[in-house]
C-alpha positions, 0 to 999 in steps of 0.5 A: 256516430249512430244516426249521422249516416243518412241512407238513400232509403231514409232520404227517399222517404223523407222526400216523399213526405216533405216539401220544404218551403223556406229557411230563416237562419240567424247566426251570431258570429260576434264572438268569432275572434274568440272561437268556441261556439256561436248561437244558431237559430233556424226557422224552417217552413215545410209541408207534410203529405200526411197528418201525424207523420214522423220524420227528422231534421239534421243538426250537429251541435254541442248544445240544443236549447230549444225545439219548437214545432208548430208553436209547441216546445218539445223536450230537447233531451227526448228528441235530439240525439245522434245529429238528428232531431225527431219531429213527430205528429206533423200537421198535414200541410204547413208546419213550422219548426224553430231550433235554437242551438249552439254550433261549433266553429271547426278547424277541419275545413267542414262546417264553419271553419275558423282560421286566424291569420298569423300576419294580422291575428284576425279571424277569417271564417267560411263554410264548406257544406258538401256533402252533409255539413250544413247541419253543422251550422243550422238545422237542415233537411240535409239532402239535395232534393229538398230544395228551399229558399234561404234567408240568412241574418248574421251578426258579425264583429265590427269591421268585418264583411259577410258574403253569402249566396244573395247580394251583400247588403249594407249592415245595420249595427253590424247585422247583415240581413240577406235577401232570400235565395232562389230555391237551392239545395242545402249543400250549396248555401254559404257564409264567408265572414271576416275582414276580407280584402275585395276587388269588384267588377261586373260582367256586361253583355247585351244588357245583362249586368252581373256584379263580380267580386274577388276576395282574399285575406289582406295578407294576400292582397299584394299577390291577387291578380284580380284582372287575370281572374276576372278575364277567365271568369268572363271567358266562361260567362261568354262561352257557357251562356252561349252553349247552355242558352240559359242566362246565369241564374243567380244575382251576383258571382263572388269568388272567395279565396279562403284559407285551409280549404280541403278541396280545390274549390266549391260551387256555392251558388253565387259565392264560390270558395277557392283554396287560397293557394291559387293566389300565387305568392311566388313565380309558378309555371303556366301549368299552374295558371291553367289549373287555376283557370280550369278550377275557376271554370269548373265551379262556374259551370256548376252554377248551371249544372249542379246548382240550377239543376241538381241531382236527386241523390248522390248516385249522380254526383259523377254527372255533376262533377264530370259535366263541370270538368268536361265543359271547363276543359272544352271552354279552355280548348274552344273559347275564342280568346282562351290562353290554353287551347291545348287543354285537352293535352293537359286533360289527357296527361293528368285527369285521364291518368288519374282515371286509369289509376282509379279504375284499376283499384279493387274499389273500382265502380261504375261511373253511376255508383251505387250510393247507399248512404253518406259514407259511400259518397264521402269516399267517392269524390274520386278519379272515376267520378271526376276524370273517367266521367268527364272522359266518357262525356267527351266520348258521348259528345263524339258519339252524338255530335257536339251541337246535338249534345249542347242542344240537349243540354239546353232543353234539359236546363229549361225543363228542370230549372231550380229542380232536381233530376236523374240521369235519365232526364239528361239522356232523354233530352240527348236522345231527342236532339241526337236521334241516338238510342242511349240506353245501350250506351248508358248501360255499357259505359255508365253502369259497368266498371273497369277499363278496356284496352285497344291494340292495333293489328296491322299486316303488311306485304313485302313492300310494307303496304297494309293488307289488313288493319284491325282494332282489337278490344280487350276487357281485362279481368277486374281487380280482385275484390271488385264487383262486376264483370269485364265489359266490351264497350262501343268506342268512337275513336280516331286513328292517327297516321304519322310520318317523319317529315324532312325536319324530323317531326312526326306529323299526322298525314291521315285521320280515320274516325270510326266506331269500335265495337266488340273484340275485333273491328276492321279499319277502312284503311286505303287498300295498298297504302304504305304502312305509316311510321306510327299508328296511334289509336284514340288519337285526339283522345276521344274515348276512354281506353288504355291504348297500346302501340304495335311493335313498329309504332313503338319502335319509332315512338321510343326514338322520336316521342319528343318529335311529335309536332303537336302536344296531344299525340305526345301526351297520349304516348307519354300517358301510355308509357306511364300506364305500361310502367305501372302495369309492369309492361315497361321496366322502370329503367326503360321508362326513365330512358324513354323520358330522358330521351324525349323530355328535353324536346317537350314544350308543354310545361304541364306535361314536363311537370307530370313527367317529373312527378311520374319518374320520381314515383317510378324510381321510388316505388317501381324500381328494383331496390338494387338499381334504385340508387343508380336510377335516382343518381341518373335522374338527379344528374339529369334534372341538374343538367336541364336546370342549367341548360334551361332558358333563364327565367323560363317556366322550364327552368323553374320546373327543373329547379323544383325537380332537382330540389325534390331529388338532390342527394349527393354532397355536391348537389346538396351544397348547391341547394344550400348555396342557392338558398343563402345566395352564395351561388346563383343560376342566371334567371332563377329567382329563389323566391319564397316558395322555391326557398321552402322547396330547398329547405324541405330537401335540406331538412329531409337530408339532415342538413337543417336543424330546428333552429334553421327551420325556425329562422326560415319561418321568421322570414315568412311568418305567414300561414303558408310559411307555418305549413312549410315549417311544419313539413320541414320539421317532420321531414328531419331524418331523426327518430325524435322528429318522427316521433314528434310528428306522429304524436302531433297527428295520431295521438292528438287531434288539435292540429287544424286540417292544413297543418295536419296535412303538412306534417303528414307530407313531411313525415313520409319521406321516400329516402327514409324507408328504414326510419319509417318502418317501425310505424307500420305496426303503429299505423295498424294499431291506431288507424281505426280509433282515429277513423272512429273519433274524428271528422271524415276529412281529418280521418281520411288524411291520416288513413291515406297519408300515413298508410305504409305505402313506402314499405313495399313488401309482402309483409305490408300486404299481410299486415293489411289483410290481417287488419282488414280481417280483424278490425271490422272497419266501416265500409268507407275505411275498408275501401281506403285501406284496400286501395292503399293495399292495391298500391303496394301490390302494384309496386311489387309487380312493377319491381319484379318487372324492373328486376327482370329487365337488363340495364339499357 
């Protein structure tokens, strides 16, 4: 819609003109049980630098009833258009605006989302405002550098609880009047309302007392492990307040597990919203608890970096997210009492691989992206913004020193509290404390795109003693269509030297830390020392680069990858092998052999589960078609063997059960799933609980062994929001033309599904075993996708554009169809980017398939 896409230049001009003082927002949610719209009354006081100037305020609303500027009623029809209200003839100095509107509840996870729990038939509301969606609830100057105070007054149904950024007051006549917030940005304001269940505690330290709250729907209350969540929260409070040397800046800290949430969580000041799938209804592995803990700490870190001190414009979104990611992982790794001191292993194996994947797409961009408008930022919550940025912050910490890094951060918080900053403000503080000139570092790392490759070049004499050791750095050409030039960068890395000990374990015997710069860097390796069995560049994962092993190290690692005594070097080698597979340097069949030879020795459950996902993806997308079924058979038999051999009741047993359920294919394997589901067969220690049942149901439905009646019967066992999603996925997964047509129509031809059900249907629709059944939908996708994009909200349209792209149709024909669409459809820049990324995935799969076809079976 014209006018909805705020540009950077418009934001800069509005910030030059205005200083915003305070908002008073009055919302009538008393009819929320029926849905539809609600009354929103906004009063905002602001100063104008010029008399007679003109600007605008943002609002998305079905109806606007009144606009009053400085006591004068404006003609609504004349001033309200395309989500903007024009404000002309401003007074110099103080101005007051009042807007009365009817705003709409959503079911898309944007603005004020309304959800009805099928268990109790009660409505539950929450807001999600990042990036530009506060304007869906109240009139606002919607940009991060126009901070103000916010006073919310909310009328709600009797029996409800209302939570916002300020402490929750006692209601009077079902009206909740909150105290004003400190000065914050519009996108981190929040309202959560409904008959939520809550548990309360506090954080107490040296006379400081911060009220803590945890909320969820009553239907999830029996599963809420509040004590564990409070423990992680207190761990973060202790560590962050020490490292930041700045007391928690808000009056209380609530964490609200809300339904149908699009992201993992959101850092609303003092009122963090978190997807309620993190309230675990069934047994999960420790990797899930670690992921939840990282999410909790990520949002808590944002209370300082993002909420207290906020980016001026969205080009520094990366710093906001990367800082929260880096410090949350560091807290888990280093804080006393953490249950996950191995968190850098998880980071290397998950976040880092996400970053490497994103950085090799045609949409790759500098970490500090050029954000021209809101459309740019909406598609920029990506692997570069989060994972590459956090990797580079880890590199920066190694470069300047951890103590110096946090001293700079402390000065930065003190200097800019409740204000807005640019990257230069942080780098300046770090230069002061470290003595390092960071301008060159910033230019190389933050202002250029792409990834480097580091390779060891080791020469030895006839006795196997090292005569020279050099690190070679390459800057591969950027993907076709990407902007920029290849760049060699300075890397601070550690080099690990490993030997096999008497017990057959690979242990580190030496560590060399140095700066790598340019194409060749000489390593100060002890003269005449014997060549180690394995030489691992970027040991301890200090830098951000693709790492390759020399021929001898690769030989030893291939035989002994599972034998590293520590989890991090194993994860780095696993990640390197996966990257080589994606790059077509390692055949999929050889990657499968490597995993099968080492995964049984892998103790880190998060790494095991990543390997499960990666093997399945490699077999589905990167294997030669004529060998794929043989590879899938080999993998499925291995998953069942590991399931039967795993320690009863262990995380590994559960992970292997899920891996087996994802790929079971022959009649005997599917019979076992059915028998485990109906209880006629059992595996010792394996609890076939609610979520595992659904995993079995999904696979049985996708292979045609469960029909609609049987899926409905399973839903009767679990008549919850989660059960509704699982049943929708199972119905869409059925291998019939009718099931696919029904699923497609519900997502593409209708816009009635809420965000979570649309996502579930798309997930069920796309089945890797149903290549031929899905083939006709390639043409349908290209016919429909632009209309969907142009007619729906960003989150809903993005689900369709990414989820239904024919990624499984790995062929030149798919590339040609994409190219023809890109040439003729005239898509927006955001949609063009998403389509180009999906096209790149098909192109990569074709290369990997060719490499696999060229390999001989091991």
